[in-house]
C-alpha positions in Angstrom: 4.0 -4.7 -14.7 6.7 -1.9 -14.4 8.0 -0.7 -10.5 8.4 4.4 -7.1 8.2 5.3 -3.9 7.3 2.3 -2.1 4.6 1.9 0.8 6.0 -1.2 2.3 6.3 0.4 5.8 2.1 1.3 6.5 1.1 -2.1 5.0 4.5 -4.5 5.7 6.6 -6.6 3.4 5.1 -9.8 1.4 8.1 -12.3 0.7 7.8 -14.1 -2.5 10.4 -17.3 -2.2 12.1 -19.1 -5.2 14.0 -22.5 -5.2 15.7 -24.5 -7.9 13.7 -27.6 -8.0 14.4 -29.8 -10.8 15.8 -30.3 -14.5 13.9 -30.9 -17.5 16.5 -32.1 -19.7 20.1 -32.9 -20.3 22.8 -32.5 -23.1 23.1 -35.9 -24.7 26.1 -37.5 -24.6 27.7 -35.2 -21.7 25.5 -35.5 -19.4 25.3 -31.8 -18.5 22.2 -30.7 -17.3 20.5 -27.9 -20.0 17.6 -26.5 -18.5 15.9 -26.0 -15.1 13.1 -25.4 -13.3 12.3 -22.8 -10.5 9.8 -22.9 -7.7 8.5 -19.5 -6.6 5.9 -18.9 -3.7 4.4 -16.0 -2.3 3.5 -15.0 0.6 1.6 -11.5 2.1 2.9 -10.0 5.1 5.1 -12.8 5.9 2.0 -15.3 5.7 0.3 -17.9 3.3 -2.2 -16.0 2.9 -4.7 -14.5 0.4 -6.1 -11.6 1.9 -4.7 -8.2 3.0 -6.6 -5.5 5.5 -5.6 -2.0 4.1 -4.7 0.7 6.4 -7.5 2.8 7.4 -6.0 6.4 6.3 -6.8 7.4 3.1 -6.4 6.5 -0.1 -6.6 3.1 1.5 -9.4 3.4 3.6 -9.2 0.1 5.4 -10.4 -1.8 2.7 -10.0 -5.9 2.5 -8.2 -7.1 -0.2 -9.0 -10.6 -1.0 -6.4 -11.7 -4.1 -8.0 -14.5 -6.4 -4.8 -15.6 -8.6 -1.1 -14.2 -8.5 0.7 -13.5 -11.8 4.1 -14.9 -12.5 6.1 -13.4 -15.3 9.6 -14.0 -16.8 12.0 -11.9 -18.7 15.6 -12.0 -19.8 16.3 -8.5 -18.2 14.3 -6.4 -16.3 13.4 -3.2 -18.6 12.3 -5.8 -21.7 9.6 -4.8 -23.8 8.4 -8.8 -24.2 8.7 -11.4 -21.8 10.8 -14.7 -21.9 7.6 -16.6 -21.0 3.7 -16.1 -21.7 2.5 -14.6 -18.2 0.9 -17.2 -16.1 -1.8 -17.0 -13.8 -1.7 -19.4 -10.4 -4.5 -20.0 -8.3 -3.4 -18.0 -5.0 -4.3 -20.5 -2.6 -1.6 -22.7 -4.3 0.7 -20.4 -2.8 3.6 -21.6 -5.4 4.2 -22.2 -9.0 7.0 -23.8 -10.7 8.8 -22.0 -13.6 9.9 -24.5 -15.9 12.6 -24.7 -18.7 15.5 -22.3 -17.5 18.5 -22.5 -19.6 21.5 -21.6 -17.6 21.5 -18.0 -16.7 19.9 -15.0 -14.7 16.4 -13.8 -14.9 13.9 -11.1 -13.7 10.5 -12.2 -12.6 7.4 -10.1 -12.1 4.6 -11.3 -9.4 1.4 -9.3 -9.2 -1.4 -10.3 -7.0 -5.2 -9.7 -8.3 -8.3 -8.3 -6.4 -11.4 -6.8 -7.2 -12.7 -4.1 -4.4 -16.6 -4.1 -5.5 -18.2 -1.2 -3.0 -17.3 2.1 -3.7 -17.4 5.1 -6.8 -14.0 5.4 -7.5 -12.3 4.9 -10.4 -10.9 1.0 -10.5 -13.8 -0.4 -8.4 -15.4 -3.1 -9.4 -12.4 -4.4 -11.5 -9.7 -6.7 -11.0 -6.4 -5.0 -10.1 -2.5 -5.9 -9.7 -2.7 -4.5 -5.9 -0.2 -6.2 -4.9 3.5 -6.1 -6.9 6.8 -7.3 -6.5 9.8 -8.7 -8.7 13.3 -10.0 -7.8 16.1 -11.3 -10.0 17.2 -15.3 -10.1 20.5 -17.1 -11.1 20.1 -20.4 -13.0 21.2 -23.0 -11.6 20.6 -21.0 -8.3 24.1 -19.8 -7.0 23.0 -19.2 -3.6 22.4 -21.4 -0.4 19.2 -20.9 0.5 15.8 -19.0 -1.3 15.4 -16.0 -3.4 13.5 -13.5 -1.7 11.8 -10.3 -2.7 9.3 -7.6 -1.2 5.7 -7.8 -2.5 3.8 -4.7 -1.6 1.3 -2.1 -2.5 1.6 -2.2 -5.9 1.9 1.3 -8.5 0.4 2.5 -11.6 1.6 3.3 -15.3 -0.2 5.9 -16.9 -0.2 7.7 -20.3 -0.1 11.2 -20.4 -1.7 13.2 -23.9 -2.8 16.7 -24.5 -4.3 18.6 -27.4 -5.3 22.3 -27.4 -8.8 24.1 -27.5 -7.8 26.1 -30.6 -7.0 24.1 -33.7 -3.5 23.7 -35.1 -1.7 21.6 -32.4 1.4 22.3 -31.0 3.1 24.6 -33.9 0.1 26.7 -34.6 -0.3 27.5 -31.3 3.0 28.6 -30.5 4.4 25.9 -28.0 7.8 24.2 -27.9 7.5 22.2 -24.8 5.4 20.8 -22.0 5.7 20.5 -18.2 3.4 17.9 -17.0 2.8 17.3 -12.8 1.2 14.9 -10.7 0.3 16.5 -7.5 -1.1 13.6 -5.1 -2.4 14.1 -1.7 -0.1 12.1 0.3 3.0 13.5 -1.4 2.9 11.6 -4.1 4.1 14.0 -6.4 5.4 14.1 -9.6 6.7 16.3 -12.4 8.1 15.7 -15.9 10.0 18.7 -17.4 10.8 20.2 -21.1 8.6 17.5 -22.8 8.9 18.3 -26.8 5.1 19.3 -27.9 3.8 16.3 -29.9 0.2 15.9 -30.1 0.6 12.9 -31.8 2.3 10.8 -29.2 2.0 10.1 -25.7 4.0 10.6 -22.5 4.2 7.3 -20.5 4.8 8.3 -16.5 5.4 4.9 -14.4 5.2 3.5 -11.0 3.2 6.1 -9.9 1.7 5.4 -6.4 -1.5 4.5 -5.5 -2.8 8.2 -4.2 -5.6 10.7 -4.9 -4.1 13.2 -7.7 -4.6 16.3 -9.8 -2.9 16.2 -13.4 -1.7 19.6 -14.8 0.0 20.4 -18.4 1.9 23.4 -18.9 2.6 24.6 -22.1 6.2 27.0 -23.0 6.8 28.6 -26.4 10.3 28.7 -27.9 11.3 31.2 -25.7 10.8 29.7 -22.9 7.4 31.6 -21.7 4.5 29.8 -20.2 1.5 30.6 -22.9 -0.9 27.7 -21.9 -2.5 25.6 -19.4 -4.5 22.6 -18.5 -6.0 20.4 -16.1 -7.1 16.7 -16.2 -10.7 16.7 -15.9 -12.6 13.0 -15.5 -15.7 12.2 -17.0 -18.0 13.3 -13.9 -15.9 17.0 -14.3 -13.5 16.6 -11.5 -10.3 17.4 -11.3 -9.4 15.3 -8.7 -9.2 11.5 -9.6 -7.8 8.3 -7.5 -5.3 6.3 -9.0 -5.3 2.6 -8.4 -2.4 0.3 -9.3 -2.3 -1.1 -12.7 -1.0 -0.5 -16.1 -3.9 2.1 -17.2 -4.1 1.7 -21.3 -6.5 4.6 -21.8 -4.9 7.7 -22.1 -5.3 10.6 -19.8 -6.5 13.5 -21.9 -5.7 17.1 -20.9 -6.7 20.4 -23.0 -4.5 23.2 -22.9 -6.0 26.6 -23.1 -4.3 30.0 -24.1 -3.7 32.5 -20.8 -3.8 35.4 -22.2 
């Protein structure tokens, strides 16, 4: 999962801790250590707990998060498309996980605490989502005294935005050269992506979006930078506002652009 504006001040920080524990193998003949084990642990708001009561303010509404599992993923470096090891999901109550067989070097570790909120009608309810997320770099073998620490906090969302036109013909026949994409959140979590090349065969990835209630709009501009088309994302319930909870949302958010003439 990937990481925007942080909400730790509202919900407190959670600490995940890593410590080098043991070696797996030694180079034959030299006695030199070739791989290492690193143990990571997770704490929510400074406690070894698997529950967290969210603030009463919107969009959290005082909901109780009960974490079932924590996933741990090791990457060679931040931003890689593929992890170094298969992500592992550990029972949250275990509070620790040992990453085994790491060669000497620097690695990027991400952690996600998964929970399900069953009640209500908003998008994401009834689904298991990574409500709390964190990341850290670790050196192998460990080069600092004590533990590695990272903030684990309310997570963010990644979505793909796609657009098409009310009239057939795509961007070319509709005379649209570029689009501007806007996310407007109820709690000030606004995002704008300006001057995107108009291509209805591609999707725009928007990452690290804080948990909030949003409207999503797309504006289309002609080659001479004149606004010619507008569109707003509409949910299956025909609503223009939608709550976006943490996670990697695979289904694209489609916006249909209409001519303003």
